[in-house]
Every structure is written in C-alpha cells, then in structure tokens.
C-alpha positions as CSV (number, residue, x, y, z in Angstrom):
1,M,-0.5,-10.2,9.0
2,R,2.9,-8.2,9.1
3,L,3.5,-4.9,11.2
4,I,4.9,-3.3,8.0
5,E,2.6,-5.0,5.8
6,D,-0.4,-3.3,8.1
7,A,1.3,-0.1,7.8
8,I,1.7,0.1,3.7
9,I,-1.9,-0.8,3.7
10,D,-2.8,2.2,5.8
11,K,-1.0,4.3,3.9
12,L,-2.5,3.4,0.4
13,R,-6.1,4.1,2.1
14,S,-6.2,7.2,1.7
15,G,-4.8,6.3,-2.2
16,P,-2.7,5.7,-5.0
17,C,1.1,7.0,-4.3
18,C,4.5,6.2,-5.9
19,F,6.7,3.9,-3.6
20,D,9.2,6.7,-2.7
21,E,6.0,8.2,-1.2
22,V,5.2,5.4,0.8
23,V,9.2,5.0,2.1
24,T,9.1,8.4,3.3
25,S,5.9,7.7,5.1
26,L,6.9,5.1,6.9
27,P,10.5,6.0,8.6
28,N,10.9,3.5,10.8
29,F,11.1,0.5,8.5
30,S,13.8,0.9,5.6
31,W,13.5,1.0,2.0
32,G,15.0,-2.7,1.5
33,E,12.1,-3.7,4.0
34,I,9.6,-1.6,2.5
35,F,10.7,-3.2,-1.2
36,V,10.2,-6.5,0.3
37,A,6.5,-6.0,1.6
38,V,5.2,-4.6,-1.2
39,D,6.8,-7.3,-3.3
40,R,5.2,-10.1,-1.5
41,M,1.8,-8.2,-1.5
42,S,1.8,-7.6,-5.1
43,R,2.2,-11.2,-5.8
44,D,-1.3,-11.8,-3.6
45,R,-2.7,-8.7,-5.2
46,R,-2.8,-7.3,-1.9
47,V,-1.2,-4.0,-3.5
48,L,-0.8,-3.3,-7.3
49,L,2.3,-1.7,-9.1
50,L,2.3,0.6,-11.7
51,Q,5.4,1.9,-13.5
52,L,5.1,5.5,-14.3
53,G,7.9,6.0,-15.8
54,Y,11.7,4.4,-16.2
55,S,12.3,4.2,-11.7
56,I,8.9,5.2,-10.9
57,Y,6.3,3.5,-9.6
58,Q,2.6,3.9,-8.1
59,V,1.0,1.6,-5.5
60,S,-2.5,0.9,-5.0
61,L,-4.6,-1.3,-2.9
62,G,-5.9,-4.2,-4.4
63,P,-9.4,-4.4,-5.0
64,H,-10.0,-7.1,-2.6
65,V,-8.4,-5.3,-0.1
66,R,-10.0,-1.9,-1.2
67,A,-13.4,-3.3,-0.8
68,E,-12.0,-4.6,2.9
69,A,-11.1,-1.3,3.8
70,E,-14.2,0.1,2.8
71,R,-16.8,-2.5,4.8
72,A,-14.4,-1.8,8.4
73,T,-14.8,2.1,7.6
74,P,-17.9,3.3,9.3
75,C,-20.3,5.3,7.3
76,L,-20.6,9.0,8.8
77,E,-23.8,9.9,6.9
78,C,-25.5,7.1,8.3
C-alpha cells in the first residue's frame, strides 16, 4: 500500500470525515494527490464516499478495511 493511502486510512480510523478535513490533516500531500488516492481507494471500496452537499463529500473506511483495523487494534479491556 502506498504511503498516502496508509495516511488516509489512519485518518479515517477515528471515524468518517469530510474530504476537506482529510486534506487539511495531511499537509505533506497536495489536494490533488489526496483526491487521486481517495478516488483509487473508492474504486476498490477501501473507502466510501457520501455526497452531503453540492461539493461536500464525507469519506469513511470501507467495511472490510474497518474490520481489519478493528482486528489490528489491541484490546485494552482484555
């Protein structure tokens, strides 16, 4: 997996957010780089896009990526 895709997944582990929030939270990447990565990741369902307004999109982890992230997180209650 590419570095930018890892960074996007790490950002989305805490929950869905708007695309602009993803961009501002990843200052080492340009808007265009993030757009291309999110587009690629949405095509294979690693992330899901939901249009909230005219040009406002919510980005969230796809179900299989979310499940993998939950399995990889150690259980603090165990």
